[in-house]
TORFILUM-78695 format. One record per residue: x, y, z of N, C-alpha, C, O in turn; residue number from 1. Coordinates in Angstrom, 1 decimal, padded with zeros to 4 digits. Example, Ala and Ser with C-alpha at 12.3 -4.5 7.8 and 13.67 -1.06 7.14 Angstrom:
2
+--------+--------+--------+--------+--------+--------+--------+--------+--------+--------+--------+--------+-----+
!    n.x !    n.y !    n.z !   ca.x !   ca.y !   ca.z !    c.x !    c.y !    c.z !    o.x !    o.y !    o.z ! pos !
+--------+--------+--------+--------+--------+--------+--------+--------+--------+--------+--------+--------+-----+
!  013.2 ! -005.7 !  007.8 !  012.3 ! -004.5 !  007.8 !  013.2 ! -003.3 !  007.8 !  014.2 ! -003.3 !  008.5 !   1 !
!  012.8 ! -002.2 !  007.1 !  013.7 ! -001.1 !  007.1 !  012.9 !  000.0 !  007.9 !  013.4 !  001.1 !  008.0 !   2 !
+--------+--------+--------+--------+--------+--------+--------+--------+--------+--------+--------+--------+-----+
END
This chain:
142
+--------+--------+--------+--------+--------+--------+--------+--------+--------+--------+--------+--------+-----+
!    n.x !    n.y !    n.z !   ca.x !   ca.y !   ca.z !    c.x !    c.y !    c.z !    o.x !    o.y !    o.z ! pos !
+--------+--------+--------+--------+--------+--------+--------+--------+--------+--------+--------+--------+-----+
!  006.9 ! -018.8 !  002.8 !  007.8 ! -017.7 !  003.0 !  007.3 ! -017.0 !  004.2 !  006.1 ! -017.0 !  004.6 !   1 !
!  008.1 ! -016.3 !  004.9 !  007.8 ! -015.5 !  006.1 !  006.9 ! -014.4 !  005.8 !  007.0 ! -013.7 !  004.7 !   2 !
!  005.9 ! -014.1 !  006.6 !  005.0 ! -013.0 !  006.4 !  005.7 ! -011.7 !  006.9 !  006.4 ! -011.7 !  007.9 !   3 !
!  005.4 ! -010.7 !  006.2 !  006.0 ! -009.4 !  006.5 !  005.2 ! -008.7 !  007.6 !  004.0 ! -008.7 !  007.6 !   4 !
!  006.0 ! -008.0 !  008.5 !  005.3 ! -007.2 !  009.5 !  006.3 ! -006.0 !  009.8 !  007.4 ! -006.2 !  010.3 !   5 !
!  005.8 ! -004.8 !  009.4 !  006.6 ! -003.6 !  009.5 !  005.9 ! -002.5 !  010.2 !  004.7 ! -002.4 !  010.2 !   6 !
!  006.7 ! -001.6 !  010.8 !  006.2 ! -000.4 !  011.5 !  007.1 !  000.8 !  011.0 !  008.3 !  000.7 !  010.9 !   7 !
!  006.4 !  001.9 !  010.7 !  007.1 !  003.1 !  010.2 !  006.8 !  004.2 !  011.3 !  005.7 !  004.5 !  011.5 !   8 !
!  007.9 !  004.7 !  011.8 !  007.8 !  005.8 !  012.8 !  008.5 !  007.1 !  012.4 !  008.4 !  008.1 !  013.1 !   9 !
!  009.2 !  007.0 !  011.3 !  009.9 !  008.2 !  010.8 !  010.0 !  008.1 !  009.3 !  009.6 !  007.2 !  008.7 !  10 !
!  010.6 !  009.1 !  008.7 !  010.7 !  009.2 !  007.2 !  011.5 !  008.0 !  006.6 !  011.1 !  007.5 !  005.6 !  11 !
!  012.6 !  007.6 !  007.3 !  013.4 !  006.5 !  006.8 !  012.5 !  005.2 !  006.8 !  012.5 !  004.4 !  005.8 !  12 !
!  011.8 !  005.0 !  007.9 !  011.0 !  003.8 !  008.0 !  009.9 !  003.8 !  006.9 !  009.6 !  002.8 !  006.3 !  13 !
!  009.3 !  005.0 !  006.7 !  008.2 !  005.2 !  005.7 !  008.7 !  004.8 !  004.3 !  008.0 !  004.2 !  003.5 !  14 !
!  009.9 !  005.2 !  004.0 !  010.5 !  004.9 !  002.7 !  010.6 !  003.4 !  002.5 !  010.3 !  002.9 !  001.4 !  15 !
!  011.0 !  002.7 !  003.5 !  011.1 !  001.2 !  003.4 !  009.7 !  000.6 !  003.3 !  009.5 ! -000.3 !  002.5 !  16 !
!  008.8 !  001.0 !  004.1 !  007.4 !  000.5 !  004.0 !  006.8 !  000.8 !  002.7 !  006.1 ! -000.1 !  002.1 !  17 !
!  007.0 !  002.0 !  002.2 !  006.5 !  002.4 !  000.8 !  007.0 !  001.4 ! -000.3 !  006.3 !  001.0 ! -001.1 !  18 !
!  008.3 !  001.1 ! -000.2 !  008.8 !  000.2 ! -001.2 !  008.2 ! -001.2 ! -001.2 !  008.0 ! -001.8 ! -002.2 !  19 !
!  007.7 ! -001.6 !  000.0 !  007.1 ! -002.9 !  000.1 !  005.6 ! -002.9 ! -000.4 !  005.1 ! -004.0 ! -000.7 !  20 !
!  005.0 ! -001.7 ! -000.4 !  003.6 ! -001.7 ! -000.8 !  003.5 ! -001.1 ! -002.2 !  002.4 ! -001.0 ! -002.8 !  21 !
!  004.6 ! -000.8 ! -002.9 !  004.5 ! -000.3 ! -004.3 !  003.9 ! -001.4 ! -005.1 !  004.2 ! -002.6 ! -005.1 !  22 !
!  002.9 ! -000.9 ! -005.9 !  002.1 ! -001.8 ! -006.8 !  001.1 ! -002.7 ! -006.1 !  000.6 ! -003.6 ! -006.7 !  23 !
!  000.8 ! -002.4 ! -004.9 ! -000.3 ! -003.0 ! -004.2 ! -001.6 ! -002.6 ! -004.9 ! -001.7 ! -001.5 ! -005.4 !  24 !
! -002.6 ! -003.5 ! -004.9 ! -003.9 ! -003.2 ! -005.5 ! -004.9 ! -003.0 ! -004.4 ! -004.9 ! -003.8 ! -003.5 !  25 !
! -005.6 ! -001.9 ! -004.4 ! -006.6 ! -001.7 ! -003.4 ! -007.8 ! -000.8 ! -003.9 ! -007.5 !  000.3 ! -004.4 !  26 !
! -009.0 ! -001.3 ! -003.8 ! -010.1 ! -000.5 ! -004.2 ! -010.5 !  000.5 ! -003.1 ! -010.2 !  000.3 ! -002.0 !  27 !
! -011.1 !  001.6 ! -003.5 ! -011.6 !  002.6 ! -002.5 ! -012.4 !  001.9 ! -001.5 ! -012.4 !  002.3 ! -000.3 !  28 !
! -013.2 !  000.9 ! -001.9 ! -014.1 !  000.2 ! -000.9 ! -013.4 ! -000.5 !  000.2 ! -013.9 ! -000.8 !  001.2 !  29 !
! -012.1 ! -000.8 !  000.0 ! -011.2 ! -001.4 !  001.0 ! -010.4 ! -000.5 !  001.8 ! -009.4 ! -000.9 !  002.4 !  30 !
! -010.8 !  000.8 !  001.8 ! -010.1 !  001.8 !  002.6 ! -011.2 !  002.4 !  003.5 ! -012.3 !  002.6 !  003.1 !  31 !
! -010.8 !  002.7 !  004.8 ! -011.7 !  003.2 !  005.7 ! -011.0 !  004.1 !  006.7 ! -010.0 !  003.8 !  007.2 !  32 !
! -011.7 !  005.2 !  007.0 ! -011.2 !  006.1 !  008.1 ! -012.1 !  005.8 !  009.3 ! -013.3 !  006.0 !  009.3 !  33 !
! -011.5 !  005.2 !  010.3 ! -012.2 !  004.9 !  011.6 ! -012.0 !  006.1 !  012.5 ! -011.2 !  006.1 !  013.3 !  34 !
! -012.9 !  007.1 !  012.3 ! -012.8 !  008.4 !  012.9 ! -012.7 !  008.3 !  014.4 ! -011.9 !  009.0 !  015.0 !  35 !
! -013.5 !  007.5 !  015.0 ! -013.5 !  007.4 !  016.5 ! -012.2 !  006.8 !  017.0 ! -011.8 !  007.1 !  018.1 !  36 !
! -011.6 !  005.9 !  016.2 ! -010.3 !  005.3 !  016.6 ! -009.1 !  006.1 !  016.1 ! -008.0 !  005.8 !  016.5 !  37 !
! -009.4 !  007.1 !  015.3 ! -008.4 !  008.0 !  014.7 ! -007.4 !  007.2 !  013.9 ! -006.2 !  007.4 !  013.9 !  38 !
! -007.9 !  006.2 !  013.2 ! -007.1 !  005.3 !  012.3 ! -007.6 !  005.3 !  010.9 ! -008.9 !  005.4 !  010.7 !  39 !
! -006.7 !  005.1 !  009.9 ! -007.1 !  004.9 !  008.5 ! -006.5 !  003.5 !  008.2 ! -005.4 !  003.3 !  008.4 !  40 !
! -007.4 !  002.7 !  007.6 ! -007.0 !  001.3 !  007.3 ! -007.2 !  001.0 !  005.8 ! -008.1 !  001.5 !  005.2 !  41 !
! -006.4 !  000.1 !  005.3 ! -006.5 ! -000.4 !  003.9 ! -006.2 ! -001.9 !  003.9 ! -005.4 ! -002.4 !  004.6 !  42 !
! -007.0 ! -002.6 !  003.1 ! -006.8 ! -004.0 !  002.8 ! -006.1 ! -004.1 !  001.5 ! -006.7 ! -003.7 !  000.5 !  43 !
! -004.9 ! -004.6 !  001.4 ! -004.1 ! -004.5 !  000.2 ! -003.9 ! -005.9 ! -000.4 ! -003.8 ! -006.9 !  000.3 !  44 !
! -003.8 ! -005.9 ! -001.8 ! -003.4 ! -007.1 ! -002.5 ! -001.9 ! -006.7 ! -002.9 ! -001.7 ! -006.0 ! -003.9 !  45 !
! -001.0 ! -007.2 ! -002.1 !  000.4 ! -006.7 ! -002.1 !  001.3 ! -007.6 ! -003.0 !  001.3 ! -008.8 ! -002.9 !  46 !
!  002.0 ! -006.9 ! -003.9 !  003.0 ! -007.6 ! -004.7 !  004.2 ! -007.8 ! -003.8 !  004.7 ! -006.9 ! -003.2 !  47 !
!  004.7 ! -009.0 ! -003.7 !  005.8 ! -009.3 ! -002.8 !  007.2 ! -009.1 ! -003.5 !  007.8 ! -010.0 ! -004.0 !  48 !
!  007.6 ! -007.8 ! -003.5 !  008.9 ! -007.5 ! -004.2 !  010.1 ! -008.3 ! -003.6 !  011.0 ! -008.6 ! -004.2 !  49 !
!  009.9 ! -008.6 ! -002.3 !  011.0 ! -009.3 ! -001.6 !  011.1 ! -010.8 ! -001.9 !  012.0 ! -011.5 ! -001.4 !  50 !
!  010.1 ! -011.3 ! -002.6 !  010.0 ! -012.8 ! -002.8 !  010.0 ! -013.1 ! -004.3 !  009.0 ! -012.9 ! -005.0 !  51 !
!  011.1 ! -013.6 ! -004.8 !  011.2 ! -014.1 ! -006.2 !  011.8 ! -015.5 ! -006.2 !  012.8 ! -015.7 ! -005.6 !  52 !
!  011.1 ! -016.4 ! -006.9 !  011.6 ! -017.7 ! -007.0 !  011.8 ! -018.0 ! -008.5 !  011.5 ! -017.2 ! -009.3 !  53 !
!  012.4 ! -019.1 ! -008.8 !  012.6 ! -019.5 ! -010.2 !  011.9 ! -020.8 ! -010.4 !  012.1 ! -021.7 ! -009.6 !  54 !
!  011.2 ! -020.9 ! -011.6 !  010.6 ! -022.2 ! -011.9 !  011.6 ! -023.1 ! -012.6 !  012.7 ! -022.7 ! -012.9 !  55 !
!  011.1 ! -024.3 ! -012.8 !  012.0 ! -025.3 ! -013.5 !  012.5 ! -024.9 ! -014.9 !  013.6 ! -025.2 ! -015.3 !  56 !
!  011.7 ! -024.1 ! -015.6 !  012.1 ! -023.6 ! -016.9 !  012.9 ! -022.3 ! -016.8 !  013.2 ! -021.8 ! -017.9 !  57 !
!  013.2 ! -021.9 ! -015.6 !  014.1 ! -020.7 ! -015.4 !  013.3 ! -019.4 ! -015.4 !  013.9 ! -018.3 ! -015.2 !  58 !
!  012.0 ! -019.4 ! -015.6 !  011.2 ! -018.2 ! -015.6 !  011.0 ! -017.7 ! -014.2 !  010.8 ! -018.6 ! -013.3 !  59 !
!  011.1 ! -016.4 ! -013.9 !  010.8 ! -016.0 ! -012.6 !  009.4 ! -016.2 ! -012.1 !  008.5 ! -016.0 ! -012.9 !  60 !
!  009.2 ! -016.5 ! -010.9 !  007.9 ! -016.7 ! -010.3 !  007.8 ! -015.7 ! -009.1 !  008.6 ! -015.8 ! -008.2 !  61 !
!  006.8 ! -014.9 ! -009.2 !  006.6 ! -013.9 ! -008.2 !  005.4 ! -014.3 ! -007.3 !  004.8 ! -015.3 ! -007.5 !  62 !
!  005.1 ! -013.5 ! -006.3 !  004.0 ! -013.8 ! -005.4 !  003.3 ! -012.5 ! -005.0 !  003.8 ! -011.4 ! -005.0 !  63 !
!  002.0 ! -012.7 ! -004.7 !  001.2 ! -011.7 ! -004.1 !  000.6 ! -012.2 ! -002.8 !  000.6 ! -013.4 ! -002.6 !  64 !
!  000.1 ! -011.3 ! -001.9 ! -000.5 ! -011.7 ! -000.7 ! -001.4 ! -010.6 ! -000.2 ! -001.3 ! -009.5 ! -000.7 !  65 !
! -002.3 ! -010.9 !  000.7 ! -003.1 ! -009.9 !  001.3 ! -002.4 ! -009.3 !  002.5 ! -001.8 ! -010.1 !  003.3 !  66 !
! -002.5 ! -008.0 !  002.7 ! -001.9 ! -007.3 !  003.8 ! -002.8 ! -006.2 !  004.3 ! -003.7 ! -005.8 !  003.6 !  67 !
! -002.6 ! -005.9 !  005.5 ! -003.4 ! -004.8 !  006.2 ! -002.4 ! -003.6 !  006.5 ! -001.3 ! -003.9 !  007.0 !  68 !
! -002.8 ! -002.4 !  006.1 ! -002.0 ! -001.2 !  006.4 ! -002.9 ! -000.4 !  007.3 ! -004.0 ! -000.1 !  007.0 !  69 !
! -002.3 !  000.1 !  008.5 ! -003.0 !  000.9 !  009.4 ! -002.2 !  002.2 !  009.7 ! -001.0 !  002.1 !  009.9 !  70 !
! -002.9 !  003.3 !  009.7 ! -002.2 !  004.6 !  010.0 ! -002.9 !  005.2 !  011.2 ! -004.1 !  005.3 !  011.2 !  71 !
! -002.1 !  005.5 !  012.2 ! -002.6 !  005.9 !  013.5 ! -002.6 !  007.4 !  013.7 ! -001.9 !  008.1 !  012.9 !  72 !
! -003.3 !  007.9 !  014.7 ! -003.3 !  009.3 !  015.0 ! -003.8 !  010.2 !  013.9 ! -003.3 !  011.3 !  013.7 !  73 !
! -004.8 !  009.8 !  013.2 ! -005.4 !  010.5 !  012.0 ! -006.3 !  011.6 !  012.4 ! -007.3 !  011.3 !  013.2 !  74 !
! -006.1 !  012.8 !  011.9 ! -007.0 !  013.9 !  012.2 ! -008.0 !  014.1 !  011.0 ! -009.2 !  014.6 !  011.3 !  75 !
! -007.6 !  013.9 !  009.8 ! -008.4 !  014.2 !  008.6 ! -007.9 !  013.4 !  007.5 ! -006.8 !  013.0 !  007.4 !  76 !
! -008.9 !  013.1 !  006.5 ! -008.6 !  012.4 !  005.3 ! -009.2 !  013.1 !  004.1 ! -010.4 !  013.5 !  004.2 !  77 !
! -008.4 !  013.3 !  003.1 ! -008.9 !  014.0 !  001.9 ! -008.5 !  013.2 !  000.7 ! -007.5 !  012.5 !  000.7 !  78 !
! -009.3 !  013.3 ! -000.4 ! -009.0 !  012.6 ! -001.6 ! -008.9 !  013.6 ! -002.8 ! -009.7 !  014.6 ! -002.8 !  79 !
! -008.0 !  013.4 ! -003.7 ! -007.9 !  014.2 ! -004.9 ! -007.7 !  013.3 ! -006.1 ! -006.9 !  012.4 ! -006.1 !  80 !
! -008.4 !  013.6 ! -007.2 ! -008.3 !  012.8 ! -008.4 ! -008.9 !  011.5 ! -008.4 ! -008.6 !  010.6 ! -009.2 !  81 !
! -009.8 !  011.2 ! -007.4 ! -010.5 !  009.9 ! -007.3 ! -012.0 !  010.0 ! -007.5 ! -012.7 !  009.0 ! -007.3 !  82 !
! -012.5 !  011.2 ! -007.8 ! -013.9 !  011.4 ! -008.0 ! -014.4 !  010.5 ! -009.2 ! -013.7 !  010.6 ! -010.2 !  83 !
! -015.5 !  009.9 ! -009.1 ! -016.0 !  009.1 ! -010.2 ! -015.4 !  007.7 ! -010.3 ! -015.8 !  007.0 ! -011.2 !  84 !
! -014.4 !  007.4 ! -009.5 ! -013.7 !  006.1 ! -009.6 ! -014.7 !  005.0 ! -009.0 ! -015.3 !  005.2 ! -008.0 !  85 !
! -014.8 !  003.9 ! -009.7 ! -015.6 !  002.8 ! -009.2 ! -015.0 !  002.3 ! -007.9 ! -013.8 !  002.0 ! -007.9 !  86 !
! -015.8 !  002.3 ! -006.8 ! -015.2 !  002.0 ! -005.5 ! -014.7 !  000.6 ! -005.4 ! -014.0 !  000.2 ! -004.5 !  87 !
! -015.1 ! -000.3 ! -006.4 ! -014.7 ! -001.7 ! -006.3 ! -013.6 ! -002.0 ! -007.3 ! -013.0 ! -003.1 ! -007.3 !  88 !
! -013.2 ! -001.0 ! -008.1 ! -012.1 ! -001.2 ! -009.1 ! -010.8 ! -001.0 ! -008.4 ! -010.6 ! -000.1 ! -007.6 !  89 !
! -009.8 ! -002.0 ! -008.6 ! -008.5 ! -001.9 ! -007.9 ! -007.7 ! -000.7 ! -008.4 ! -007.6 ! -000.5 ! -009.6 !  90 !
! -007.2 !  000.1 ! -007.4 ! -006.3 !  001.2 ! -007.7 ! -004.9 !  000.7 ! -007.5 ! -004.6 ! -000.2 ! -006.6 !  91 !
! -003.9 !  001.1 ! -008.3 ! -002.5 !  000.7 ! -008.1 ! -001.8 !  001.7 ! -007.3 ! -001.6 !  002.9 ! -007.7 !  92 !
! -001.4 !  001.3 ! -006.0 ! -000.7 !  002.1 ! -005.1 !  000.8 !  002.3 ! -005.6 !  001.5 !  001.3 ! -005.6 !  93 !
!  001.2 !  003.5 ! -005.9 !  002.6 !  003.7 ! -006.3 !  003.5 !  003.9 ! -005.2 !  004.7 !  003.5 ! -005.2 !  94 !
!  003.0 !  004.5 ! -004.1 !  003.9 !  004.8 ! -003.0 !  003.3 !  005.6 ! -001.9 !  002.1 !  006.1 ! -002.1 !  95 !
!  004.0 !  005.7 ! -000.8 !  003.5 !  006.5 !  000.4 !  004.6 !  007.4 !  000.7 !  005.8 !  007.0 !  000.9 !  96 !
!  004.3 !  008.7 !  000.9 !  005.3 !  009.7 !  001.3 !  004.7 !  010.5 !  002.5 !  003.5 !  010.6 !  002.6 !  97 !
!  005.6 !  011.1 !  003.2 !  005.2 !  011.9 !  004.3 !  006.0 !  013.2 !  004.4 !  007.2 !  013.2 !  004.2 !  98 !
!  005.2 !  014.3 !  004.7 !  005.9 !  015.6 !  004.9 !  005.1 !  016.3 !  005.9 !  003.9 !  016.6 !  005.8 !  99 !
!  005.8 !  016.8 !  007.0 !  005.1 !  017.5 !  008.1 !  004.0 !  016.6 !  008.7 !  004.3 !  015.4 !  009.1 ! 100 !
!  002.8 !  017.1 !  008.7 !  001.7 !  016.2 !  009.3 !  000.9 !  015.5 !  008.2 ! -000.2 !  015.0 !  008.5 ! 101 !
!  001.4 !  015.5 !  007.0 !  000.6 !  014.9 !  005.9 !  001.3 !  013.6 !  005.4 !  002.5 !  013.6 !  005.2 ! 102 !
!  000.5 !  012.6 !  005.2 !  000.9 !  011.3 !  004.6 !  000.1 !  011.1 !  003.4 ! -001.1 !  011.1 !  003.4 ! 103 !
!  000.8 !  011.0 !  002.2 !  000.1 !  010.9 !  000.9 !  000.3 !  009.4 !  000.4 !  001.4 !  008.9 !  000.3 ! 104 !
! -000.9 !  008.9 !  000.0 ! -000.9 !  007.6 ! -000.7 ! -001.2 !  008.0 ! -002.1 ! -002.2 !  008.6 ! -002.5 ! 105 !
! -000.2 !  007.7 ! -003.0 ! -000.2 !  008.1 ! -004.4 ! -000.5 !  006.9 ! -005.3 !  000.1 !  005.9 ! -005.2 ! 106 !
! -001.6 !  007.1 ! -006.1 ! -002.0 !  006.0 ! -007.0 ! -001.7 !  006.3 ! -008.5 ! -001.7 !  007.4 ! -008.9 ! 107 !
! -001.6 !  005.2 ! -009.3 ! -001.4 !  005.4 ! -010.7 ! -002.6 !  006.2 ! -011.2 ! -003.7 !  006.0 ! -010.8 ! 108 !
! -002.4 !  007.0 ! -012.2 ! -003.4 !  007.8 ! -012.8 ! -003.6 !  009.2 ! -012.1 ! -004.4 !  010.0 ! -012.5 ! 109 !
! -002.8 !  009.4 ! -011.0 ! -002.8 !  010.7 ! -010.4 ! -003.6 !  010.9 ! -009.1 ! -003.6 !  011.9 ! -008.5 ! 110 !
! -004.3 !  009.9 ! -008.7 ! -005.1 !  010.0 ! -007.5 ! -004.3 !  010.0 ! -006.3 ! -003.2 !  009.3 ! -006.2 ! 111 !
! -004.7 !  010.7 ! -005.3 ! -004.0 !  010.8 ! -004.0 ! -005.0 !  010.8 ! -002.8 ! -006.1 !  011.4 ! -002.9 ! 112 !
! -004.7 !  010.1 ! -001.8 ! -005.4 !  010.1 ! -000.5 ! -004.4 !  010.8 !  000.4 ! -003.3 !  010.2 !  000.7 ! 113 !
! -004.8 !  011.9 !  000.9 ! -003.9 !  012.7 !  001.9 ! -004.5 !  012.4 !  003.3 ! -005.7 !  012.7 !  003.6 ! 114 !
! -003.6 !  012.0 !  004.2 ! -004.0 !  011.7 !  005.6 ! -003.2 !  012.7 !  006.4 ! -002.0 !  012.7 !  006.5 ! 115 !
! -004.0 !  013.5 !  007.2 ! -003.4 !  014.4 !  008.1 ! -003.3 !  013.7 !  009.5 ! -004.4 !  013.2 !  010.0 ! 116 !
! -002.1 !  013.6 !  010.0 ! -001.9 !  012.8 !  011.2 ! -001.0 !  013.5 !  012.2 ! -000.2 !  014.4 !  011.8 ! 117 !
! -001.0 !  013.0 !  013.4 ! -000.1 !  013.6 !  014.4 !  001.2 !  012.7 !  014.4 !  001.5 !  012.0 !  015.3 ! 118 !
!  002.0 !  012.9 !  013.3 !  003.2 !  012.2 !  013.2 !  003.1 !  011.0 !  012.3 !  002.0 !  010.7 !  011.7 ! 119 !
!  004.2 !  010.2 !  012.1 !  004.2 !  009.0 !  011.3 !  004.1 !  007.8 !  012.2 !  004.9 !  007.5 !  013.1 ! 120 !
!  003.0 !  007.1 !  012.0 !  002.8 !  005.8 !  012.8 !  002.0 !  004.9 !  011.9 !  000.7 !  004.9 !  011.9 ! 121 !
!  002.7 !  004.1 !  011.1 !  002.1 !  003.2 !  010.1 !  002.5 !  001.8 !  010.5 !  003.6 !  001.5 !  011.0 ! 122 !
!  001.5 !  000.8 !  010.3 !  001.8 ! -000.6 !  010.5 !  001.3 ! -001.4 !  009.3 !  000.2 ! -001.2 !  008.9 ! 123 !
!  002.2 ! -002.3 !  008.9 !  001.8 ! -003.1 !  007.7 !  002.1 ! -004.6 !  008.1 !  003.1 ! -004.9 !  008.7 ! 124 !
!  001.1 ! -005.4 !  007.8 !  001.2 ! -006.8 !  008.2 !  000.5 ! -007.7 !  007.1 ! -000.6 ! -007.4 !  006.7 ! 125 !
!  001.3 ! -008.7 !  006.7 !  000.7 ! -009.7 !  005.8 ! -000.3 ! -010.6 !  006.6 !  000.1 ! -011.0 !  007.7 ! 126 !
! -001.4 ! -010.8 !  006.0 ! -002.4 ! -011.6 !  006.7 ! -002.9 ! -012.8 !  006.0 ! -003.8 ! -013.6 !  006.5 ! 127 !
! -002.4 ! -013.1 !  004.8 ! -002.9 ! -014.2 !  004.0 ! -001.8 ! -015.0 !  003.5 ! -000.6 ! -014.7 !  003.6 ! 128 !
! -002.2 ! -016.1 !  002.9 ! -001.2 ! -017.0 !  002.2 ! -000.8 ! -016.4 !  000.9 ! -001.6 ! -015.7 !  000.2 ! 129 !
!  000.4 ! -016.6 !  000.5 !  000.9 ! -016.1 ! -000.8 !  000.2 ! -016.9 ! -001.9 ! -000.2 ! -018.0 ! -001.7 ! 130 !
!  000.1 ! -016.3 ! -003.1 ! -000.3 ! -017.0 ! -004.3 !  000.7 ! -016.6 ! -005.4 !  001.1 ! -015.5 ! -005.5 ! 131 !
!  001.0 ! -017.6 ! -006.3 !  002.0 ! -017.3 ! -007.3 !  001.5 ! -016.4 ! -008.5 !  000.3 ! -016.5 ! -008.8 ! 132 !
!  002.3 ! -015.7 ! -009.1 !  002.0 ! -014.9 ! -010.3 !  003.3 ! -014.8 ! -011.1 !  004.4 ! -014.6 ! -010.6 ! 133 !
!  003.2 ! -014.9 ! -012.4 !  004.3 ! -014.7 ! -013.3 !  004.4 ! -013.2 ! -013.7 !  005.4 ! -012.8 ! -014.3 ! 134 !
!  003.3 ! -012.5 ! -013.4 !  003.3 ! -011.1 ! -013.8 !  004.1 ! -010.3 ! -012.8 !  003.9 ! -010.4 ! -011.6 ! 135 !
!  004.9 ! -009.4 ! -013.3 !  005.6 ! -008.4 ! -012.5 !  005.2 ! -007.0 ! -012.9 !  005.3 ! -006.7 ! -014.1 ! 136 !
!  004.8 ! -006.2 ! -011.9 !  004.4 ! -004.8 ! -012.3 !  005.6 ! -004.1 ! -013.0 !  006.7 ! -004.2 ! -012.6 ! 137 !
!  005.3 ! -003.3 ! -014.0 !  006.3 ! -002.4 ! -014.6 !  005.6 ! -001.1 ! -015.0 !  004.3 ! -001.1 ! -015.2 ! 138 !
!  006.3 !  000.0 ! -015.1 !  005.8 !  001.3 ! -015.4 !  006.6 !  001.9 ! -016.5 !  007.8 !  001.8 ! -016.5 ! 139 !
!  005.9 !  002.6 ! -017.4 !  006.6 !  003.4 ! -018.4 !  007.4 !  004.5 ! -017.8 !  006.9 !  005.2 ! -016.9 ! 140 !
!  008.6 !  004.8 ! -018.2 !  009.4 !  005.9 ! -017.7 !  009.3 !  007.1 ! -018.7 !  010.2 !  007.3 ! -019.5 ! 141 !
!  008.2 !  007.9 ! -018.5 !  008.1 !  009.0 ! -019.4 !  008.1 !  010.3 ! -018.6 !  008.0 !  011.4 ! -019.2 ! 142 !
+--------+--------+--------+--------+--------+--------+--------+--------+--------+--------+--------+--------+-----+
END
């Protein structure tokens, strides 16, 4: 399958990019603010929502891949609700939203990484080979 490569420069782009990273797994240890470069980067284990195949028995077969997400023109990074989290335990990324100069990475369980940036400039690129999974993320609607 083709590797995904996306750029978000406005709110509409950000909504599309966010849909593609929904349910990505990323530990805190795989997030870094490169202060000198004014970039925030994440290495993601991304669920490929856009890639669904069917097996011989008719069961759906999904895929995951490794992706890199980079956010440019970063001035500050803050975390909320992530104190005491094992830095190597995977967090489930629910979505990315932007308002004004803030970009929020929202995780299951209520954790948020807020990135203050000079506008919206995000880049997402798949960097690894896909691997199959029969598991599809789902969330309770409460």
